[in-house]
N, C-alpha and C positions, 0 to 999 in steps of 0.2 A: 654402197651406193647401187640400186636397181636400175635394170633397163628403163623401167619406168621413171625413175628419177633423173636418168640420164635426159629422156624426151621432156618431161616436164622443165628441166632446167636451162634446156635448149630450144625453147619455143621460139625464141629471136634469132636460131641457129649460133647463136655467140657461147661460149664456151670459157671461163676463166681457168686459170693454171689449176686450181684447186679441184676443178670438176675432173679437169683430166687426171689428176692424182686419185681421186676418188673413183674413176674409170678403170685406172691401172688397178687398185686395190680389190676392186670388184670381181676383177678376172673375166669380165666381160672381152671378148676379143674385139680390136678393132683395127684399123690403119692408120698410122700418123703420116701425114704428109706435108712437106716443107715446100712452098711454091717461089722462094726466093730463087734468086741466081746463083750459079756455081760459086762465084767470089764470095759471096755473103755466107753460103754453107760452110765453105773453107775456114772462115772465122769463128763457127761454132753452130750447134744445131742440136737439137733435143733428141737423146737416145732413143733409137728403134724407129727414126723418122727414115723416110724415103725421099729423095729430091726429084721433084718434078716443075720446073721453072714455069710461071703462071704463062709464059708466050708459048711454051712446049704445048702444055695443057691444052690450050685454047686453038694453037693452028696445026697440032699433029693427030690426024684422026685416030692412030693407033696408040697414042699416048696412053689411053686407060685400060689397055688390053691387060695388062698383069695385075691391076686392081680388082678386088673382090667386091660386087655389088652386094654381098650375102654380110658385109660387116659395116658398122658404123666408119666415118671417114672423118677424123680430125684433121683440120687443115690451119697452117697456120704461115706467117711471112714476118716482115719486122715490123710493120707498126698495123696489121690488121685490114688494109684497103685492098692489096692483091689478093689475100686471102679469101674475104668478104665476095670478090668477083669471082674467085673459082668455086666457092660455096654456090654460089647462084647457078654457075654453070653445070656444075657437078648434080645440082639437084636435078636439073632440067634434063640429065643424062640419066636420072634413075638413080642416083646415089643418096645416101642418108649420109650428108655432111653438114658438119658442123666447124664454125669459126673459132679456133682457138686464140684468144687476147692473149698474147705474151708480153710481160713488163721485162724486156732483155736487160733493163739496168738493175732491176731488183734481184734477175738471174746472176747477174756480172758480181753484184756487190755480196750475194749470199755465197760466194765461193765457189 
């Protein structure tokens, strides 16, 4: 998967888990951001993700200080609603952000 493929496949700002796998395999650096609450994070999260709950992201001015604007930002939550809000906000802030749609039940059953 090339950078152009990533951009083309995410015109709607949505990414499937298969897109994320392709991004990882391509070697293109990116940031993975989990916008769920800490208790949801404790129940399981994607490897390499950073936790930044949506409420904190939207209400704390310096919440984005440690996140590079130079890398694509892949954002996820439990059902895709909070991450969609986060992606809209992050794009307004100048980030190249994408909404990762995760089927947690499929991941859980896959082991």
